[in-house]
MIMAR-485575 format. One record per residue (C-alpha): residue number from 1; residue in three letters; x, y, z. Coordinates in Angstrom, 1 decimal, always signed. Each point is the difference from the previous one (the first is absolute). Layout:
N
@nr: NUM rest: ALA c1: X c2: Y c3: Z;
...
This chain:
86
@nr: 1 rest: UNK c1: +75.4 c2: -68.5 c3: +14.5;
@nr: 2 rest: UNK c1: +0.9 c2: +2.3 c3: -2.8;
@nr: 3 rest: UNK c1: +2.3 c2: +3.3 c3: +0.6;
@nr: 4 rest: UNK c1: -3.2 c2: +2.0 c3: -0.8;
@nr: 5 rest: UNK c1: -1.9 c2: -1.8 c3: +2.5;
@nr: 6 rest: UNK c1: +2.7 c2: +0.3 c3: +2.6;
@nr: 7 rest: UNK c1: +0.4 c2: +3.5 c3: -0.3;
@nr: 8 rest: UNK c1: -3.5 c2: +0.8 c3: +0.3;
@nr: 9 rest: UNK c1: -0.3 c2: -2.5 c3: +3.1;
@nr: 10 rest: UNK c1: +2.8 c2: +1.9 c3: +1.2;
@nr: 11 rest: UNK c1: -1.6 c2: +3.6 c3: -0.7;
@nr: 12 rest: UNK c1: -3.1 c2: -0.9 c3: +1.7;
@nr: 13 rest: UNK c1: +1.8 c2: -1.0 c3: +3.2;
@nr: 14 rest: UNK c1: +2.1 c2: +3.0 c3: +0.1;
@nr: 15 rest: UNK c1: -3.5 c2: +2.1 c3: -0.5;
@nr: 16 rest: UNK c1: -2.1 c2: -1.8 c3: +2.9;
@nr: 17 rest: UNK c1: +3.2 c2: +0.7 c3: +2.3;
@nr: 18 rest: UNK c1: -0.2 c2: +3.5 c3: -0.6;
@nr: 19 rest: UNK c1: -3.5 c2: +0.5 c3: +0.4;
@nr: 20 rest: UNK c1: -2.4 c2: -0.3 c3: +3.2;
@nr: 21 rest: UNK c1: -2.8 c2: -2.5 c3: +0.0;
@nr: 22 rest: UNK c1: -3.1 c2: +2.6 c3: -1.2;
@nr: 23 rest: UNK c1: +2.5 c2: +1.0 c3: -2.9;
@nr: 24 rest: UNK c1: +0.9 c2: -3.5 c3: -1.0;
@nr: 25 rest: UNK c1: -4.1 c2: -0.7 c3: +0.2;
@nr: 26 rest: UNK c1: -0.5 c2: +3.3 c3: -2.3;
@nr: 27 rest: UNK c1: +2.6 c2: -1.3 c3: -2.4;
@nr: 28 rest: UNK c1: -1.4 c2: -3.7 c3: -0.2;
@nr: 29 rest: UNK c1: -3.7 c2: +1.5 c3: -0.7;
@nr: 30 rest: UNK c1: +0.7 c2: +2.3 c3: -2.6;
@nr: 31 rest: UNK c1: +2.4 c2: -2.5 c3: -1.8;
@nr: 32 rest: UNK c1: -3.2 c2: -2.5 c3: +0.0;
@nr: 33 rest: UNK c1: -2.7 c2: +2.3 c3: -0.6;
@nr: 34 rest: UNK c1: +1.9 c2: +2.3 c3: -2.6;
@nr: 35 rest: UNK c1: -0.5 c2: -1.1 c3: -3.7;
@nr: 36 rest: UNK c1: +2.3 c2: +2.1 c3: -2.1;
@nr: 37 rest: UNK c1: -1.0 c2: +3.6 c3: +0.9;
@nr: 38 rest: UNK c1: -2.2 c2: -0.3 c3: +2.9;
@nr: 39 rest: UNK c1: -1.6 c2: +3.4 c3: +2.0;
@nr: 40 rest: UNK c1: -0.2 c2: -0.9 c3: +4.0;
@nr: 41 rest: UNK c1: -2.0 c2: +2.3 c3: +2.7;
@nr: 42 rest: UNK c1: +2.0 c2: +0.0 c3: +3.1;
@nr: 43 rest: UNK c1: -3.5 c2: -0.5 c3: +1.6;
@nr: 44 rest: UNK c1: -0.8 c2: -3.3 c3: -2.1;
@nr: 45 rest: UNK c1: +3.4 c2: -1.3 c3: +0.9;
@nr: 46 rest: UNK c1: -0.3 c2: +0.7 c3: +3.4;
@nr: 47 rest: UNK c1: -3.2 c2: -1.7 c3: +0.5;
@nr: 48 rest: UNK c1: +1.4 c2: -3.0 c3: -2.2;
@nr: 49 rest: UNK c1: +3.1 c2: -0.4 c3: +2.7;
@nr: 50 rest: UNK c1: -2.0 c2: +1.1 c3: +3.1;
@nr: 51 rest: UNK c1: +1.8 c2: +3.4 c3: +0.6;
@nr: 52 rest: UNK c1: -0.7 c2: +3.5 c3: -0.6;
@nr: 53 rest: UNK c1: +0.6 c2: +2.1 c3: -2.9;
@nr: 54 rest: UNK c1: +2.2 c2: +2.1 c3: +2.1;
@nr: 55 rest: UNK c1: +2.3 c2: -3.1 c3: +0.6;
@nr: 56 rest: UNK c1: -0.4 c2: -0.8 c3: -3.4;
@nr: 57 rest: UNK c1: +1.0 c2: +3.6 c3: -1.2;
@nr: 58 rest: UNK c1: +3.0 c2: +0.1 c3: +2.4;
@nr: 59 rest: UNK c1: +1.3 c2: -3.2 c3: -1.0;
@nr: 60 rest: UNK c1: -0.4 c2: +0.7 c3: -3.6;
@nr: 61 rest: UNK c1: +2.9 c2: +2.4 c3: +0.2;
@nr: 62 rest: UNK c1: +2.4 c2: -2.4 c3: +0.9;
@nr: 63 rest: UNK c1: -1.8 c2: -3.0 c3: -2.1;
@nr: 64 rest: UNK c1: +0.2 c2: +2.3 c3: -3.4;
@nr: 65 rest: UNK c1: +4.1 c2: +0.4 c3: +0.8;
@nr: 66 rest: UNK c1: +0.7 c2: -3.9 c3: +0.0;
@nr: 67 rest: UNK c1: -2.8 c2: -1.5 c3: -1.6;
@nr: 68 rest: UNK c1: +1.2 c2: -2.6 c3: -3.0;
@nr: 69 rest: UNK c1: -2.6 c2: +2.2 c3: -1.9;
@nr: 70 rest: UNK c1: -1.4 c2: +3.5 c3: -0.6;
@nr: 71 rest: UNK c1: -1.8 c2: +1.6 c3: +2.2;
@nr: 72 rest: UNK c1: -1.3 c2: +3.6 c3: -0.4;
@nr: 73 rest: UNK c1: -2.3 c2: +2.4 c3: +2.0;
@nr: 74 rest: UNK c1: -2.9 c2: +0.7 c3: -2.4;
@nr: 75 rest: UNK c1: -3.0 c2: +1.8 c3: +1.2;
@nr: 76 rest: UNK c1: -1.2 c2: +1.8 c3: +3.1;
@nr: 77 rest: UNK c1: -3.8 c2: +0.2 c3: -0.6;
@nr: 78 rest: UNK c1: -1.9 c2: -1.9 c3: +3.1;
@nr: 79 rest: UNK c1: +3.4 c2: -1.8 c3: +1.1;
@nr: 80 rest: UNK c1: +3.0 c2: -0.5 c3: -1.5;
@nr: 81 rest: UNK c1: +0.3 c2: -2.1 c3: -3.3;
@nr: 82 rest: UNK c1: +3.4 c2: -2.0 c3: -0.9;
@nr: 83 rest: UNK c1: +0.8 c2: -0.8 c3: -3.6;
@nr: 84 rest: UNK c1: +1.6 c2: -3.6 c3: +0.3;
@nr: 85 rest: UNK c1: +1.9 c2: -1.6 c3: -3.3;
@nr: 86 rest: UNK c1: +1.1 c2: -3.3 c3: +0.4;
């Protein structure tokens, strides 16, 4: 394993330790589904993860602080939209 790969694995391990199970699921979903800059509605993330839109929104506050990619609260019309840049 290279030093970069080891550093990435260590960072992801630290990230996992700091998050709840729901927050880890959200990070994994966003990392998997985002392609460059992608917009996600809380409602649709919740449907994919069997969470409510409210649960997604409440957990995104923590996720956006620790995720290894950029998350920005983007829009509010008909539900919250999140701009995710990986």
